[in-house]
C-alpha positions in Angstrom: 14.7 -0.8 -35.6 17.0 -3.3 -37.3 16.6 -5.7 -34.4 12.8 -5.4 -34.6 12.9 -6.3 -38.2 15.2 -9.3 -37.5 12.8 -10.4 -34.8 10.0 -10.3 -37.4 11.9 -12.7 -39.6 13.1 -10.3 -42.2 16.4 -10.9 -44.1 19.1 -8.3 -44.6 17.8 -7.3 -48.1 14.3 -6.9 -46.9 15.4 -4.8 -43.9 17.5 -2.6 -46.2 14.5 -1.9 -48.4 12.2 -1.2 -45.4 14.7 1.2 -43.8 15.9 2.7 -47.1 19.6 1.8 -46.7 22.0 -0.4 -48.4 22.2 -4.1 -47.6 25.9 -3.6 -46.6 24.8 -0.9 -44.1 22.4 -3.4 -42.5 25.1 -6.0 -42.3 27.6 -3.6 -40.8 25.0 -2.4 -38.2 24.1 -6.0 -37.3 27.8 -6.8 -36.8 28.0 -3.9 -34.4 24.8 -4.9 -32.6 26.1 -8.4 -32.2 29.3 -7.0 -30.6 27.4 -4.8 -28.2 25.1 -7.6 -27.2 28.0 -10.0 -27.0 26.3 -12.6 -29.3 27.2 -14.4 -32.5 24.0 -15.0 -34.3 20.6 -13.4 -35.2 18.8 -15.8 -32.9 21.1 -15.0 -29.9 20.7 -11.3 -30.6 16.9 -11.6 -30.6 17.0 -13.5 -27.3 19.4 -11.1 -25.6 17.5 -8.0 -26.9 14.3 -9.5 -25.6 15.9 -10.2 -22.2 17.1 -6.6 -22.1 13.6 -5.2 -23.1 14.9 -3.8 -26.4 12.2 -5.6 -28.4 8.5 -5.5 -27.5 6.6 -8.8 -27.5 4.5 -7.8 -30.5 7.6 -7.7 -32.7 8.1 -11.5 -32.5 6.8 -13.7 -35.3 
């Protein structure tokens, strides 16, 4: 869900509001996602998630 919102161009604060969690929780989860995908940026995470089929095409802006 977080990666889908990142792919839609949302910032951490916006994602936190949408998912009803703190901004810090979003940041923590993104850090863990980056580690699992072995990437260092939001852009790399989106590319890798798309390659793995974790994000459907309609989630891209």
